[in-house]
C-alpha positions in Angstrom: 163.5 96.0 -39.1 162.2 99.6 -38.6 163.5 102.0 -36.1 166.8 100.2 -35.5 168.2 103.1 -33.7 165.3 103.5 -31.4 165.2 99.8 -30.4 169.0 99.8 -30.0 168.6 102.8 -27.7 165.9 101.1 -25.7 168.1 98.0 -25.2 171.2 100.1 -24.4 169.1 101.9 -21.7 167.7 98.6 -20.4 171.5 97.3 -20.2 172.6 100.2 -18.3 169.7 100.0 -15.7 170.2 96.3 -15.5 174.1 96.7 -15.0 173.3 98.9 -11.9 171.0 96.4 -10.4 173.1 93.3 -11.3 176.2 94.9 -9.9 174.3 95.5 -6.6 172.9 92.0 -6.7 176.3 90.4 -7.4 177.8 92.6 -4.6 175.3 91.2 -2.2 175.7 87.7 -3.3 179.4 87.7 -3.5 179.7 89.6 -0.2 177.9 86.9 1.8 179.8 85.5 4.8 180.6 82.1 3.3 181.9 83.7 0.0 183.1 87.2 0.8 184.8 87.7 -2.6 182.9 90.7 -3.7 186.0 92.9 -3.5 188.4 90.4 -5.1 190.1 92.2 -8.0 190.7 90.5 -11.3 194.1 91.5 -13.0 194.4 93.9 -10.0 192.0 96.3 -11.7 188.3 95.0 -12.0 186.4 94.1 -8.9 184.7 90.7 -9.1 181.3 92.2 -8.3 181.5 94.6 -11.1 182.6 92.0 -13.7 179.8 89.6 -12.4 177.2 92.3 -12.8 178.5 93.2 -16.3 178.3 89.6 -17.4 174.8 89.1 -15.8 173.4 92.3 -17.4 174.9 91.4 -20.8 173.5 87.9 -20.8 170.0 89.1 -19.8 170.1 91.8 -22.4 171.3 89.3 -25.1 168.5 87.0 -24.1 165.9 89.7 -24.6 167.5 90.8 -27.8 167.8 87.3 -29.4 165.8 84.9 -27.3 162.4 83.2 -28.2 162.8 83.8 -31.9 162.7 87.6 -31.9 159.4 87.8 -29.8 160.7 90.6 -27.6 161.8 92.8 -30.6 158.6 92.3 -32.4 156.6 93.3 -29.4 158.8 96.3 -29.0 158.1 97.1 -32.7 154.4 97.0 -32.1 154.7 99.2 -29.1 156.7 101.8 -31.2 154.1 101.6 -34.0 151.4 102.3 -31.4 153.3 105.2 -29.8 153.6 106.7 -33.2 149.8 107.0 -33.3 149.8 109.3 -30.2 149.2 112.9 -31.0 149.9 116.0 -29.0 146.8 117.8 -27.9 146.0 121.3 -29.3 146.0 124.4 -27.1 142.2 124.4 -27.0 141.9 120.8 -26.0 144.4 121.4 -23.2 142.5 124.4 -22.0 139.1 122.6 -22.0 140.7 119.5 -20.2 142.3 121.8 -17.6 139.1 123.6 -16.9 137.1 120.4 -16.7 139.6 118.9 -14.2 139.4 122.1 -12.0 135.6 122.0 -12.2 135.5 118.4 -11.2 138.0 118.9 -8.3 135.9 121.8 -7.0 132.7 119.7 -7.1 134.6 116.9 -5.2 135.9 119.4 -2.6 132.2 120.5 -1.9 131.1 117.0 -1.7 133.8 115.9 0.7 133.3 119.0 2.9 129.6 118.1 3.1 130.4 114.5 4.1 132.9 115.6 6.6 130.4 118.0 8.2 127.7 115.3 8.3 130.1 112.5 9.8 131.6 115.0 12.2 128.2 116.1 13.6 127.0 112.5 13.8 130.1 111.4 15.6 129.6 114.4 18.0 126.1 113.2 18.6 127.0 109.6 19.3 130.1 110.2 21.4 
């Protein structure tokens, strides 16, 4: 498997983001009125909501890492291969693109000013 460090980094980032959201989700679920055990501490140290969020995030990450016969990792490898084909534009390409964007925006400003004047005069005549 190529780029193992990059793939591991992507999954580690995925796990950390998922950990945040799963902790918030487990806090909301365990804090419901009929349960209300979100702040219950396990071994007097770990809040139950954090432990539940950690377990959910780990389970989802392991599923995406190992699940479906490596489908997700193969798709991630394909995306990495495609991203390696992307090149940085040269200074001249950046300059030409910037100038063309400014010209297009200028033309669109003129067009919208003309449309605005026409519609404002028409609405003034009607009302």
